[in-house]
N, C-alpha and C positions, 0 to 999 in steps of 0.2 A: 474565732480564736478560742476553740474549745479547750477545756482544761486537760483532757486525757485523750488526745488524738492517737489512733493506731491505724495500721494499714488495712482497714476493711476493704475487701476487694471492690474495685470499680466494676460497673456493669455496662458494657457496650455491645451493640449488635455485632454479629460475626463479620458483617460487611465493613464495619468501621473499627474493628479491634486494633489493627496496626496504626491506622490513621490517628486515633485518639489516645491510645494507651502508651505508645512508645515514642517519646521525643528523640531528637537527634542525640546520639550517644557520643561520648568522648573516646570510646574504644571500639574497634571493629568487632563485629559479632563473630563468634566461632562458626565454622562450617560443619561442625560435628553433627552427624545424622542422629535421629532419635535412637536410643538404645533400649534393649530389653523387650522389644515388641517383635515376637517371632513372625507374626503375620506381615509386618512391615518389611522385615528382611526377606521374606518369601516373595513379596510383591516386587521388591527391587530386583531379585533374581529373574522373576518373570519378565520384567521390563527389559533386562539385559538380553535375554534369549529371544524375546518377541516384542520389539518396540512398536507395537501397534497403538491405535487410538485408545482402545479399551484399557490397556495397561498404563498408558500415560494418565488417563483420567483416574484410575485406581490410585496411583502414586500421589497425584496432585491432591486428591481428597484426604488421603492419609497424612500428608504433610501438613495440611491445614488443621486437621484434627489434633495433630501434635503441636500446633502453633509454631511451626517451623517454616516461616515464609521468607526465607533467604537462603543463601548458599548456592553452590554450583548446580546441585541436582534440581533444586526448586527452579532456578532460572532456566535451566535446560528444558524441564518439563513445561514450564509456563510458555516458553518460546514456541515449543511444538504445538501447544494447544491454541495459541494465538494464530499460528499459521493455519490451523484447521478449525477456526472458530465457527464456520458455517455448519460443521458436522457435529457440534457439541449439543447435548441435551440442554434445555433451557436452564435448569438448576445449576449445572456445571458452568454454563456460559455466564451466569450471574455471579458465580464465584470468581471467574477469570476477569470479567469486566463488570463489577457490580453496578447494575442500573439504578439500584435504590440510592446510591450515593448522590446521583444527580437529582433525586427527588428532594433531598434535604439541602437546600442552597444556603442555609444559615451556617454560622461557624460550628454549630453543633448539630442538634436534631430539630426538626420542625416541631413546634408545640401547638400549631393550629389544628383544631379538631378535624376540619374537613380534609386537610392535607394528610394527617395521620391515618384517617379512615381510608384514604386512597392507597397509602402504602400497605395497610393491612390487606386490602383487596388483592394487591399484587402478590403479597406473600402467600395468601390463601390459594391463589392460582398455582403457585409452585408446589404447595403441599398436596394439592389434588393429584398432581402427576408424580410426585416423589414423596409419598407419605412417611418414609423413613429418614427424611432429611432433618436430623435433630437440630442442626444449626438454625434452620428456618423456623422450626417450632419454637426455639428459644427467642428468636427475633420477634416472632408474633407475640410472645409473652411480654417482651419489652414494650412493644407499641400499645398493646392493650393496657399495660400499666400506666402509660402516659395518659390514657383516657379515663383512668380510674375504674376500668371494668375488671375488677379483681377476679371474679368467678371465671371469666374467659381466660385471663392470664394464668390462673392456677392450672386450668385444664391443659393449656399449651405447655407449661413448664413440666408438668407431670409426664406428658407424652415424651418430651425431650429427654428427661432423665431415664425414662423406661427404655429408650433407644441407646443412649450414650451416657449413662450416669457416671461412668468412671473417666470420661474425658475431662481434663482439668478445666477447659473453658466452660463446658456445660455445668460442671460441679460448682465452680466458683460463681457463675452467674446465678445458679439456683439458690446457693447459700445467700447471696446478696439480695435476691428476690424475697427470700424468707425474712430477712431483716426489714425489708420494705413493708412486709406484712406484720411487723412487730412480733416475730417469732424466732428470737435468737436461740432459744433452746432447741427448736427444730433444726435450725441451721447447724448447730454444733453436733447434733445427733446424726444428721445426714452426712456431714463431712467425716465424722468418725466411722460411720458404717461403710464408707468407700474402701476402707482398708489401705488407703494411700498416704496417710499422714506421715508415716515414718520414712517413706521412700520418694515422695513427690514434693519438692520444695514449694511449688505453687499451692498445693493443698495444705501443706503444713503452715505456710504463711497465713492463709485465710483462716485456718482453724485457730492458731495461736492468737491472732488479732481479735477474733470474735470472742473467744473465751476470756481474754484479758479485758477487752472493752466492756463486756456485759457482766464481768465478774461471775462467770458460770462455774469455773473450776480453776485451780492453780495450775498454770502451765509449767512443765518441766523444761527449762531452757537448755538443759544438757542435751535434749533431743535435737534442738535446733543446731547447736554447736556440732553435734555428731554428724548431722546430715550435711551441713555446710562443709565440714572437713573431708567428708567422703565423696562429695559430689564431683563427677567427672564429665558432666554434660555441659550444655551451653550456659555460660555465666549469667545470662539474662534471667534464667529460671530462678536464680538465687537472690535477685535484687531486692524483692520485697521482704523475703525472709531475713536477709542481712539488716535491712532498715528496721524491721520490727524488733529483732533482737537488740540492735544497737540502741533503739529508743528506750527499751527497758533497762539496758545497762546504764544509760545516761541518767534515767530517773532514779536508779538505785545507787548512784554515786560513782560508778565506774566510767568516768567521763572520757578518758583517753581511749579506752577500748571501744566504747560506744561510738565515739566520733570516727574512729578508724573503720568501723563496720559501715557507718553511713557513707563515708567517703569512698569506700570500695563499691558500695551499692550504686553510687552516683556515676560510676564508670560505664554502666549499662543500665540506665534508670528507666523505670516506668514513670508515667506522669504522676502516679500516686507517691512514689519515692521522692520526687522533686518537691511535691507539696509538703511531705513530711519533713524534709530537711529545712524548708523555709519556715514551717511552723515551729520547729525546735529552735531555730535561730531567733525568731521573734518572741516566742512564749517563754522559752527557758534561757534565752541569751547565750545559746550554744553556737559558737562560731564554727561552721562546717565548710570545708573547702569543696571544690568541684561542682557547686550548684550552677546549672546552666544560666546564662544571662536571660534567655527568653523563658520566663517562668510561666507555668500553666495556670488555668483559671482559678483554682482554689488558692494557690499561693499568691496570686495577684490580689485576690479579695483581702487576704490577711495583711498584705503590705499596705494597701490603700486604707484599711480600717485603722491600723496602728498609726498611720500618718494623719488620721482624721480627715481624709478627703472623702467625705461621706457620699457626695454626689457620684463621684467616680466609682466608689465602692458599690453603690447600688447598681450601677451599670454592669460592673464586673459580676455581681451576684446574678443578674439576669442572664449574663453569658454562661455562668456556671449552671444555671437552670437549664439552658439549652444544651449544655454538655451532658447533663445527667437528668433528663426531664421526667423520668419515672418517679423521682423524689422531689417533693415540693419544698424541701427544707431551704434551698437557696431562695426560692420565691417568697417563702415566709420571712426569711431574714431581710430580703429587700423591702418587704412590706413593713417590717419592724423599723428598719432604718428610716423609711419614709415618715413613719409616725413619730419616732422618738428623736431623730436627729434633724430631719429636714422639714418637719411640720407640713407634710404634703399628703394628706389623706386621699386626695383625688387620684394620686398615682395608684394607690391600692385598689380603689374602685375601678379605675380604667383597666387595670391589669387582671383583676379577679372576677369582676361582675359577670362577664359573659364567657369566661374561659372554659369552665365546665359547670354543669348544674350544681346548685348548692348541696344537693344530696351526695355528690361525688367528691366534695371538698374535704380536705383533712381538717382536723381540729384547729391546727395553727392558722391555716388560711382563713377559715371561718372567723376565728377570733380577730385577725387583722381587719377583715371586712367589717365586722360589727363595730370595732373601735373607730375605724375610718368614718363610717356612717354617723356614729354618735358625735364625733368631732365636728361634723358638718351639720349637726342638728336634724339628721334624717332618720326617722324611726320606722321606715316602711318595712324593712325586712328583719329588724332586730329580734323580735320575739321568735319568729320561725327559726332564725339562725342560732339563737341561744338554745332552742329545743334540740336542734341538730347537734350542737356542741355537747349538750348534756348526754345525748345518746352515743356520741362517738368517744366521749371522755373515758380514759382508762382510770377507773376508780382507785387503782393502786398507785397511780402516778401523782405524787404530791405536787409537782409543778403544774400539771394539767388541772388538778383540783383547785389550786390557788389562782391560776389564771381565770378559770371559769367563775370563781367567787368574785374576783376583782372586776372582771368585765361586766358581770351581772350587777355588781355594785355601782359601776360607772353608769350603766343604763338606768338604774333607779334614781341616782343623783340627778342625771340629765333630765329625767322625767318629773323631778320635783319631790321625790320620796327620799329626802336627804338622810334622815335617821336610819332608814332601812338600808340604804346604799352604804353608809358609813359602817354599819354593822357587818355587812358582807366583806368590805375592804379590810376591816380589822381582823376578821376570821382568816382571810387570805394571808395577811402579814404574819399572823401567829403561826400558821402552818409552816411558812418559810423560815421563820425564826427558830421554831422548834426543830426543824430539819437542818438547821445551820446552812441554809441555801442563801449565802450572803449576797452573791451576785444578783440572783433573782429578787432578793429582798430590796436591794438598791433600786432596781428597775420598778418594782411595785411601789416603793415609797415615792419615787418620782411621779408616777402617773397618779397616785392617790393625792399627792400634793397639788397637782394641777386642777383636780376636781374641787378642791377646797380653797383655792386661791382667793376667790371673791366671797365665798360663803363663810369661811372660818379662818381669817388671816393668822390667828395665833397657832392653830394646828398646822396651817400651811408652812409656817416658819420652822416648826419642829420637824415636819416631814421632809421639807426641802433640804434642811441642814443634814439630816440623816442620809438622805439620798446622795448628797454631794460627798459626804465623808466615805460612804460605802463605795461610791464610784471611783474615788481616788485610790482607795485601798485595793480594789479589785480590777482596776484598769477598764472600767466601763466608759470608754472614751467619749461616746455620744452624750452621756449625762455630764461628765466632767466639762465637756465643751459647752453644753447648755448653760451651766451655772457660771462658767468663766466669762461668758458674754454679758452677764448681768451684774 
């Protein structure tokens, strides 16, 4: 239930883009063909005059690059290719009938290291034969990111954008990958340099969401209105831009206009738009119509969290992790829920201990693992993991600095160095208080109180009262629930 959600682009493999990005719409898609591409128009003419296999393949690949996987032309070309499947090159055959979908039998993507490595090997075989297949290069980047092998992922991503940097799927995926690397400024610069912001709603939506979320520059929303009003292509391409603009209008007080844009976006929604509408409904109490009954992963997480069904919420978070496994944020949240709401540190250990090497873990996952070990009185990996956390910590990030101080304080208190541990916890709390990070302060107060419950009952009472009050004010449901049960 983040405070400032925007429609940061999702990142899916090209083989799963339709499957995961586009839920069932309430309005039929337009059959309008891609406009403004001279080479596409020429390829259509070539197909009409000479309907051979080569020209069918050419049109099929161009349609996919335009993310136009529906309509009469697409269905006709696909039918022809299915009839001639045995004559297709392997890479094209994999686009027609994606074999890699069968490799991931979970609801989302496989997160098992051995399985992901096998998929990478299959993709590399395709690249050997078709080195200019930008879609497969970007898919390789995706799977390397799951394994935490950032250097290899960066190399694949750069090759993909060198081949098809102006393709909206490649551009949005690369921008999302840069956010994964904590480089929002680079993502903003890359999207701006495509030259497509003012003419491509998919690029403009990604750009406006990133600059707004990361406060990189003030976005001129008149540009969004202008593009929406002038757009004559498929309405699906507008869906995230409409929702992004509508969100800002709602936040700025233009409630009716913002709701109208969200409801229009929900006629042809992406999964991200549905999650945005549910978030607005729950966080800002904005009643929005047209939300599908079958809500996607993130929306389901938020519903379960606000209803305080923490066990089901944790399961939904793990499903969300399988849906976007290059980001460990859902895994970290599931670990946090296990520690703060369910008192289940063993879940964190079972989930993270052998998932990837400690050196490949994010700061947040390492922190959960350390706290889980300390809760069970196991100090075996604590010092090494704290060193890794120190090396991974963004020194400019007040939240990470405060978390590191608090967890180090917890380790000292559990080891018997009480005064030193309390001093670090106090420094953590002061950082958050001075930064007015009240939600994080409530969580820190709660965990600090637990360490002092038996050692200093008087300080425990003060901290627990503060944690309870902050939790009620800022809707920290797991902490509210904890104190309501006592």
